[in-house]
C-alpha positions as CSV (number, residue, x, y, z in Angstrom):
1,X,152.9,158.1,150.1
2,X,154.2,156.0,153.1
3,X,156.5,153.1,152.3
4,X,157.0,150.1,154.5
5,X,160.3,148.6,153.3
6,X,161.3,145.0,154.2
7,X,160.7,145.3,157.9
8,X,161.3,142.3,160.2
9,X,160.8,141.7,163.9
10,X,162.3,139.0,166.1
11,X,160.7,138.1,169.4
12,X,162.1,135.8,172.1
13,X,164.5,134.3,169.6
14,X,161.8,133.7,167.0
15,X,160.9,135.6,163.9
16,X,157.5,137.2,164.2
17,X,157.5,138.4,160.6
18,X,160.2,139.2,158.0
19,X,160.7,141.2,154.8
20,X,157.3,142.9,155.0
21,X,156.9,145.5,152.4
22,X,153.9,147.5,151.2
23,X,152.9,151.1,150.2
24,X,150.1,153.2,151.8
25,X,148.7,155.5,149.1
26,X,147.0,158.8,149.9
27,X,143.4,157.4,149.7
28,X,143.9,153.8,150.8
29,X,141.6,152.3,153.4
30,X,143.4,149.2,154.5
31,X,142.2,146.4,156.8
32,X,145.1,144.7,158.5
33,X,144.0,141.2,159.2
34,X,145.4,137.9,160.6
35,X,145.3,135.6,163.6
36,X,145.9,136.9,167.1
37,X,149.6,137.0,167.6
38,X,150.5,137.2,163.9
39,X,152.0,140.7,164.4
40,X,149.3,143.1,163.2
41,X,149.6,145.5,166.2
42,X,153.4,145.3,166.0
43,X,153.3,146.4,162.3
44,X,151.0,149.3,163.2
45,X,153.2,150.5,166.1
46,X,156.2,150.5,163.8
47,X,154.4,152.6,161.2
48,X,153.3,154.9,164.0
49,X,157.0,155.3,165.1
50,X,156.2,153.9,168.6
51,X,158.1,150.6,168.0
52,X,161.2,149.8,166.0
53,X,161.8,146.9,163.7
54,X,164.9,144.7,163.8
55,X,165.3,145.1,160.0
56,X,164.0,147.4,157.3
57,X,162.4,150.9,157.7
58,X,159.3,153.0,157.3
59,X,159.7,156.0,155.0
60,X,157.5,159.0,154.4
61,X,157.8,162.7,153.5
62,X,158.9,165.0,156.3
63,X,155.6,166.8,156.6
64,X,153.5,163.6,156.8
65,X,151.1,163.5,159.8
66,X,150.5,160.0,161.2
67,X,147.9,159.6,164.0
68,X,147.7,156.4,166.0
69,X,144.9,155.1,168.2
70,X,146.1,152.2,170.3
71,X,143.8,149.4,171.6
72,X,144.6,150.4,175.3
73,X,145.0,154.0,176.4
74,X,146.6,155.8,179.3
75,X,145.3,159.3,179.5
76,X,145.8,162.2,181.9
77,X,142.9,163.6,183.9
78,X,143.8,167.2,184.5
79,X,141.3,169.1,182.3
80,X,137.7,169.0,180.9
81,X,136.6,166.9,177.9
82,X,136.5,170.0,175.7
83,X,139.9,171.2,176.8
84,X,141.4,167.8,176.2
85,X,139.9,167.5,172.8
86,X,141.0,171.0,171.8
87,X,144.6,169.8,172.3
88,X,144.2,168.5,168.8
89,X,144.9,172.0,167.6
90,X,147.8,172.5,170.0
91,X,150.4,172.5,167.3
92,X,148.6,175.4,165.5
93,X,148.2,177.3,168.7
94,X,151.9,176.8,169.5
95,X,152.8,178.1,166.0
96,X,150.8,181.3,166.6
97,X,152.4,181.8,170.0
98,X,155.9,181.3,168.7
99,X,155.2,183.6,165.7
100,X,153.9,186.4,168.1
101,X,157.0,186.0,170.3
102,X,159.4,186.3,167.4
103,X,157.6,189.4,166.0
104,X,157.7,191.0,169.4
105,X,161.5,190.3,169.6
106,X,161.9,191.9,166.1
107,X,160.2,195.0,167.4
108,X,162.6,195.5,170.2
109,X,165.9,194.6,168.4
110,X,167.9,197.2,166.5
111,X,170.7,195.0,165.1
112,X,169.1,195.0,161.7
113,X,172.2,193.8,159.8
114,X,173.1,191.0,162.2
115,X,173.0,187.3,161.5
116,X,170.7,186.8,164.5
117,X,168.1,189.4,163.2
118,X,168.1,187.8,159.8
119,X,167.7,184.4,161.4
120,X,164.6,185.5,163.3
121,X,163.1,187.0,160.1
122,X,163.7,183.7,158.3
123,X,162.1,181.8,161.2
124,X,159.0,184.1,161.3
125,X,158.6,183.7,157.5
126,X,158.9,179.9,157.7
127,X,156.3,179.6,160.5
128,X,154.1,182.2,158.9
129,X,153.9,180.3,155.6
130,X,152.9,177.2,157.4
131,X,150.4,179.0,159.7
132,X,148.7,181.0,157.0
133,X,148.5,178.0,154.6
134,X,146.2,176.3,157.1
135,X,142.6,176.6,156.2
136,X,140.8,179.0,158.6
137,X,138.2,177.1,160.6
138,X,136.1,177.6,163.7
139,X,138.0,175.3,166.0
140,X,135.4,175.3,168.8
141,X,132.7,174.3,166.3
142,X,134.9,171.5,164.9
143,X,135.5,170.2,168.5
144,X,131.7,170.3,169.2
145,X,130.8,168.4,166.1
146,X,133.4,165.7,166.7
147,X,132.4,165.2,170.3
148,X,128.7,165.0,169.5
149,X,129.4,162.6,166.7
150,X,131.1,160.3,169.1
151,X,128.3,160.3,171.6
152,X,129.1,163.2,174.0
153,X,126.3,165.6,175.0
154,X,126.8,169.3,175.4
155,X,126.6,169.0,179.2
156,X,129.6,166.6,179.0
157,X,131.9,169.1,177.4
158,X,132.9,170.8,180.7
159,X,133.0,167.7,182.9
160,X,136.5,166.5,183.9
161,X,137.9,163.6,181.9
162,X,138.4,161.7,185.2
163,X,134.6,161.2,185.4
164,X,134.6,159.1,182.3
165,X,135.3,155.4,181.7
166,X,138.1,154.0,179.6
167,X,135.8,153.6,176.6
168,X,134.8,157.3,176.7
169,X,138.4,158.4,177.1
170,X,139.2,156.4,174.0
171,X,136.6,158.5,172.2
172,X,138.3,161.7,173.4
173,X,141.5,160.5,171.9
174,X,139.7,159.5,168.7
175,X,138.2,163.0,168.5
176,X,141.7,164.5,168.8
177,X,142.9,162.3,166.0
178,X,140.1,163.0,163.7
179,X,140.4,166.8,164.2
180,X,144.1,166.8,163.3
181,X,143.1,165.7,159.7
182,X,146.2,163.4,159.5
183,X,147.6,162.0,156.2
184,X,147.3,158.5,157.8
185,X,145.1,157.3,160.6
186,X,146.1,154.1,162.4
187,X,143.2,152.5,164.4
188,X,143.7,149.4,166.5
189,X,140.2,147.9,167.5
190,X,138.5,151.4,167.4
191,X,134.9,150.0,167.8
192,X,135.5,148.2,171.1
193,X,133.3,149.9,173.8
194,X,131.8,152.2,171.2
195,X,128.0,152.2,170.7
196,X,126.3,151.6,167.3
197,X,125.5,155.2,166.5
198,X,129.1,156.2,167.2
199,X,130.4,153.4,165.0
200,X,128.2,154.6,162.2
201,X,129.5,158.2,162.7
202,X,133.1,156.9,162.6
203,X,132.4,155.0,159.5
204,X,131.0,158.0,157.7
205,X,134.0,160.1,158.8
206,X,136.6,157.6,157.6
207,X,134.8,157.1,154.3
208,X,134.1,160.7,153.4
209,X,136.7,162.9,155.2
210,X,139.7,160.8,156.2
211,X,142.7,160.4,153.9
212,X,144.6,157.1,154.3
213,X,143.5,154.7,157.0
214,X,144.8,151.4,158.3
215,X,142.5,149.5,160.6
216,X,142.8,146.4,162.8
217,X,139.2,145.3,163.8
218,X,137.1,142.2,164.5
219,X,134.0,144.1,163.5
220,X,133.3,142.6,160.1
221,X,130.6,145.1,159.1
222,X,132.8,148.0,160.0
223,X,135.8,147.0,158.0
224,X,133.7,145.9,155.1
225,X,132.0,149.3,155.0
226,X,135.2,151.4,155.4
227,X,138.1,149.5,153.7
228,X,138.9,148.9,150.0
229,X,142.1,146.9,150.5
230,X,143.1,144.0,152.8
231,X,146.6,143.1,154.0
232,X,146.8,139.7,155.6
233,X,149.6,138.9,158.1
234,X,150.2,135.2,158.2
235,X,153.2,132.9,158.9
236,X,155.7,135.7,159.1
237,X,154.8,137.4,155.8
238,X,151.9,139.4,154.2
239,X,149.5,139.0,151.3
240,X,148.1,142.2,149.8
241,X,144.6,142.2,148.3
242,X,143.0,145.1,146.5
243,X,139.6,144.0,147.9
244,X,137.2,144.4,150.8
245,X,137.3,141.9,153.6
246,X,134.4,139.7,152.4
247,X,136.0,139.5,148.9
248,X,139.4,138.9,150.4
249,X,138.0,135.8,152.2
250,X,137.1,134.3,148.9
251,X,140.4,135.2,147.3
252,X,142.3,133.7,150.3
253,X,140.5,130.4,149.9
254,X,141.3,130.4,146.2
255,X,145.0,131.1,147.1
256,X,145.0,128.2,149.6
257,X,143.6,125.8,147.0
258,X,146.3,126.8,144.6
259,X,148.9,126.3,147.3
260,X,147.5,122.9,148.2
261,X,147.7,121.8,144.5
262,X,151.2,123.2,144.1
263,X,152.3,121.5,147.4
264,X,151.0,118.1,146.3
265,X,152.7,118.4,142.9
266,X,156.0,119.4,144.6
267,X,155.7,116.5,147.1
268,X,155.2,114.1,144.2
269,X,158.2,115.6,142.4
270,X,160.3,115.2,145.6
271,X,159.1,111.6,146.0
272,X,159.9,110.7,142.4
273,X,163.4,112.1,142.6
274,X,164.1,110.6,146.1
275,X,163.0,107.2,144.7
276,X,165.5,107.6,141.8
277,X,168.2,108.6,144.3
278,X,167.5,105.6,146.6
279,X,167.4,103.2,143.7
280,X,170.6,104.3,141.9
281,X,172.8,105.5,144.8
282,X,176.1,103.6,144.5
283,X,175.6,102.8,140.9
284,X,178.7,104.2,139.1
285,X,176.9,105.0,135.8
286,X,174.3,107.1,137.6
287,X,176.6,108.9,140.1
288,X,176.4,112.3,138.3
289,X,172.6,112.1,138.0
290,X,172.2,111.1,141.6
291,X,174.4,113.9,142.8
292,X,172.7,116.4,140.7
293,X,169.2,115.4,142.0
294,X,170.4,115.5,145.6
295,X,171.8,119.0,145.2
296,X,168.5,120.1,143.5
297,X,166.4,118.7,146.4
298,X,168.7,120.4,149.0
299,X,168.1,123.8,147.3
300,X,164.4,123.3,146.7
301,X,162.2,125.8,148.6
302,X,159.4,123.8,150.1
303,X,155.9,125.3,149.3
304,X,154.1,126.2,152.5
305,X,150.3,126.1,152.9
306,X,149.0,129.1,154.8
307,X,147.7,128.1,158.2
308,X,144.0,128.2,158.9
309,X,142.6,128.5,162.4
310,X,140.9,125.1,162.6
311,X,140.3,125.4,166.3
312,X,136.6,125.3,167.0
313,X,134.8,127.2,169.8
314,X,131.7,125.1,170.2
315,X,129.2,126.7,172.5
316,X,126.4,124.5,173.7
317,X,123.8,125.8,176.1
318,X,122.5,122.8,178.2
319,X,118.7,122.3,178.4
320,X,116.8,123.9,181.3
321,X,113.4,123.8,182.8
322,X,110.6,125.8,181.1
323,X,110.2,129.4,182.3
324,X,106.9,131.2,182.7
325,X,105.3,133.1,179.8
326,X,107.0,136.4,180.6
327,X,110.4,135.7,182.2
328,X,111.2,139.5,182.3
329,X,108.7,142.2,183.2
330,X,109.2,145.9,183.9
331,X,106.4,148.4,184.7
332,X,106.7,152.1,185.2
333,X,110.4,151.7,186.0
334,X,112.3,154.8,186.8
335,X,116.0,155.0,187.7
336,X,117.8,158.2,188.9
337,X,121.3,158.9,190.2
338,X,120.8,162.0,192.2
339,X,119.4,164.7,189.9
340,X,120.2,162.7,186.8
341,X,117.4,160.6,185.4
342,X,118.6,157.5,183.4
343,X,115.1,156.5,182.2
344,X,111.6,157.3,183.3
345,X,108.4,155.2,183.5
346,X,109.9,152.4,181.3
347,X,107.7,149.5,180.5
348,X,108.9,146.2,179.1
349,X,107.5,142.7,178.7
350,X,109.8,140.0,177.2
351,X,108.1,136.7,176.3
352,X,109.5,133.2,176.8
353,X,111.8,132.3,173.9
354,X,112.1,135.9,172.5
355,X,115.4,137.2,171.4
356,X,115.6,141.0,172.0
357,X,118.3,143.7,171.6
358,X,118.9,146.7,173.8
359,X,120.4,149.5,171.7
360,X,121.3,153.1,172.2
361,X,124.2,155.4,172.9
362,X,126.4,154.6,175.9
363,X,125.0,156.2,179.0
364,X,121.4,156.0,178.0
365,X,120.6,153.1,180.4
366,X,121.1,149.8,178.7
367,X,123.4,148.3,181.3
368,X,121.4,150.1,184.1
369,X,118.3,148.3,182.9
370,X,120.1,144.9,183.1
371,X,121.3,145.7,186.6
372,X,117.7,146.5,187.5
373,X,116.5,143.2,186.1
374,X,119.3,141.4,188.0
375,X,118.3,143.2,191.2
376,X,121.7,144.8,191.6
377,X,120.4,148.4,192.0
378,X,117.5,150.2,193.6
379,X,114.8,151.8,191.4
380,X,111.3,153.1,191.4
381,X,108.5,151.0,189.9
382,X,108.4,147.3,189.2
383,X,111.1,145.1,187.6
384,X,111.1,141.4,188.2
385,X,112.1,138.0,186.8
386,X,109.1,135.7,186.0
387,X,108.2,132.2,187.2
388,X,111.0,129.6,186.8
389,X,113.4,132.1,185.2
390,X,116.9,130.7,185.5
391,X,119.3,133.5,184.4
392,X,122.8,133.2,182.9
393,X,124.3,136.7,183.1
394,X,127.4,137.9,181.2
395,X,128.3,141.4,182.4
396,X,130.3,143.9,180.4
397,X,133.2,143.5,182.9
398,X,132.8,139.8,183.3
399,X,136.3,139.0,182.2
400,X,137.8,141.4,184.7
401,X,136.0,139.7,187.6
402,X,138.0,136.5,187.2
403,X,140.5,135.8,190.0
404,X,143.9,136.6,188.4
405,X,145.8,134.3,190.7
406,X,143.8,131.2,189.8
407,X,144.8,129.0,186.8
408,X,142.4,128.3,183.9
409,X,141.6,124.9,185.3
410,X,141.1,126.2,188.8
411,X,138.7,128.9,187.6
412,X,136.4,126.4,186.0
413,X,136.9,123.7,188.7
414,X,135.8,126.3,191.3
415,X,132.3,126.5,189.8
416,X,131.8,123.1,188.3
417,X,129.4,120.8,190.2
418,X,128.8,117.0,190.1
419,X,129.8,114.9,187.1
420,X,130.7,117.9,185.0
421,X,133.9,118.1,186.9
422,X,135.2,115.0,185.1
423,X,134.8,116.8,181.8
424,X,136.6,120.0,182.6
425,X,139.5,119.3,180.2
426,X,137.1,118.5,177.3
427,X,135.1,121.7,178.0
428,X,138.3,123.8,178.1
429,X,139.5,122.1,174.9
430,X,136.4,123.3,173.1
431,X,137.3,126.8,174.1
432,X,140.8,126.5,172.7
433,X,142.5,126.0,176.0
434,X,144.5,122.8,175.5
435,X,147.6,121.1,176.8
436,X,149.7,123.1,179.3
437,X,147.5,126.1,178.8
438,X,145.0,125.0,181.5
439,X,147.8,125.5,184.1
440,X,148.3,129.2,183.0
441,X,147.2,131.8,185.5
442,X,144.4,134.1,184.6
443,X,146.6,137.2,185.0
444,X,148.7,136.1,182.0
445,X,145.7,135.7,179.6
446,X,144.8,138.1,176.9
447,X,141.5,140.0,176.8
448,X,140.0,137.5,174.4
449,X,141.2,134.5,176.4
450,X,139.7,135.9,179.6
451,X,136.4,136.5,177.7
452,X,136.3,132.9,176.5
453,X,137.1,131.7,180.0
454,X,134.2,133.8,181.4
455,X,132.0,132.2,178.8
456,X,133.0,128.7,180.0
457,X,131.8,129.7,183.5
458,X,128.5,130.9,182.1
459,X,127.8,127.6,180.4
460,X,128.3,125.3,183.4
461,X,124.7,125.6,184.6
462,X,121.5,125.2,182.6
463,X,119.6,128.5,182.1
464,X,116.4,129.6,180.2
465,X,117.2,133.3,180.2
466,X,120.5,134.6,178.8
467,X,121.5,138.3,179.5
468,X,124.6,139.2,177.6
469,X,126.1,142.7,178.0
470,X,128.8,143.3,175.3
471,X,129.9,139.6,175.0
472,X,131.9,140.0,171.8
473,X,134.5,142.6,173.1
474,X,137.9,141.0,172.5
475,X,136.6,138.0,170.7
476,X,138.0,137.3,167.3
477,X,135.9,136.8,164.2
478,X,135.8,133.0,164.4
479,X,134.8,133.0,168.1
480,X,132.0,135.5,167.4
481,X,130.7,133.4,164.6
482,X,130.5,130.3,166.8
483,X,128.9,132.2,169.6
484,X,126.3,133.7,167.3
485,X,125.5,130.2,165.9
486,X,125.0,128.9,169.5
487,X,122.7,131.9,170.4
488,X,120.6,131.3,167.2
489,X,120.1,127.7,168.4
490,X,119.4,128.7,172.0
491,X,115.7,128.0,172.7
492,X,115.4,130.2,175.8
493,X,115.0,134.0,176.2
494,X,117.8,136.2,175.1
495,X,118.5,139.8,176.0
496,X,121.5,141.1,174.1
497,X,123.5,144.4,174.4
498,X,126.1,144.8,171.7
499,X,127.5,147.5,169.5
500,X,128.6,144.9,166.9
501,X,126.1,145.2,164.0
502,X,127.4,142.1,162.2
503,X,126.9,140.1,165.4
504,X,123.4,141.5,166.1
505,X,122.0,141.0,162.6
506,X,119.6,138.1,162.4
507,X,119.8,137.5,166.2
508,X,116.8,139.5,167.5
509,X,113.2,139.9,166.6
510,X,112.5,142.9,168.8
511,X,114.5,146.1,169.6
512,X,114.3,148.2,172.8
513,X,115.8,151.6,172.1
514,X,117.2,153.6,175.0
515,X,117.0,157.3,174.1
516,X,116.3,160.6,175.8
517,X,115.4,159.0,179.2
518,X,112.9,156.7,177.5
519,X,112.7,153.0,176.5
520,X,111.1,152.6,173.1
521,X,109.8,149.2,171.9
522,X,110.3,148.5,168.2
523,X,108.5,145.5,166.7
524,X,111.1,145.0,163.9
525,X,114.3,143.1,163.3
526,X,117.6,144.7,164.3
527,X,118.5,144.9,160.5
528,X,115.5,147.2,159.8
529,X,116.1,149.2,163.0
530,X,119.8,149.9,162.2
531,X,119.1,151.0,158.6
532,X,116.5,153.4,159.8
533,X,118.6,154.6,162.7
534,X,121.5,155.3,160.4
535,X,119.5,157.7,158.3
536,X,118.1,159.4,161.4
537,X,121.5,159.8,163.0
538,X,123.0,161.4,159.8
539,X,120.2,163.9,159.7
540,X,120.5,164.7,163.4
541,X,124.2,165.1,163.6
542,X,124.8,166.5,160.1
543,X,128.0,164.6,159.5
544,X,128.4,164.9,155.8
545,X,127.8,168.6,155.2
């Protein structure tokens, strides 16, 4: 049992949160929720022992193992994927090495009655008890299973980690955490940059094999499937619900309704007493009553109504000319990088107005296909945009392409044309950039703010084909909901790459699966495909047994 006792944090002279207390039980699966900036990641870092609170403490038994996966990683690149992942068992290996060294020393010493000799025996006994109490496992097999579950192929095992992107390095760290079998796993946005199959693998692991878990995530389906308890951080305090996220939303709304009712009753009470004070102040016969009511009002703790994010991200895609019947066509398309074939003889025809999803593990060619469609890479075969196709393209690294030295206003003003320039402030306001924010430089923005700003740029010109590669990374739940509503209303052609199942569901009528160097067309909804794919993945990777 891990106890968070009355912790509080002050930041820049202001209290971020105060008197936060809760207990993490051995089998709890907790979603840590709240607005951006509420203090969720700070609480997680304090539990992990990376940050310290100004007040209070986190207490746990001495042998408790807490593993933490931060949102952003800095990893070394001095070994292979398999070697780095095997470091998860480094503590066990170190115990064995130390035990062997101590036993060797005992063999050479002859001072059997000395304090030092007895101390070595005690140390060997202590380490031996811990070492032999550990369940004997095939560590190499465990490493292989974890790496495959998170999307690595066997040929990746002996590649240097320096060849992998930040998202893949995150998976290596996640593998190490899962293999340590910790008492508590802390995960901060674990599904960012992870494909759907790997998210499903992670879900099954956390549900069936992990002990206690605390998760910060904007992936609604993921937290709903994994967690059984929700702790909300709001206005410097927490509310603890023994409920999944979806149920928590209902309970939170009921709580706010009770707060509103109590607040109104309290305000009427204050108003009635203030009226009495104003009416009889200075009246000798009422002096004691007036004084008593004044003191009562001074001590009264005003009821607060929990804040709700009422800002609205209204995405509207302007009308565009009509495209041809098939705005995207690919025939016998092959792409190779040296000896490595990404996909071979792929065929694809996307009709005007269709909404399709590209799905598959990372590295199977989804983003490569988009680059081929956009004419950004060379390839064999045919791949072209159709007649009158006007494309709006949101790349996976779109936010990082923004000029860090420009302000928010300058970033938009740079691409705005004609009369739209007179409405820049209104457009930015719809994307939650208001007031002095528009003069803030891009380099000072969070990942979510940069993504929203990149979306603003996308919307400045009318398009009839939208190609979105992982558009929801770093967007909060509300922003994702509004984006999804806009895409549902979009009457053009949509090609969507996303690992976010909740976001994908209901959005596409056809699925192109990228797998084993092939592009397979499925005439079914994303909902049907994902359910079938989940079953196939479990059989293929053998996660449960």
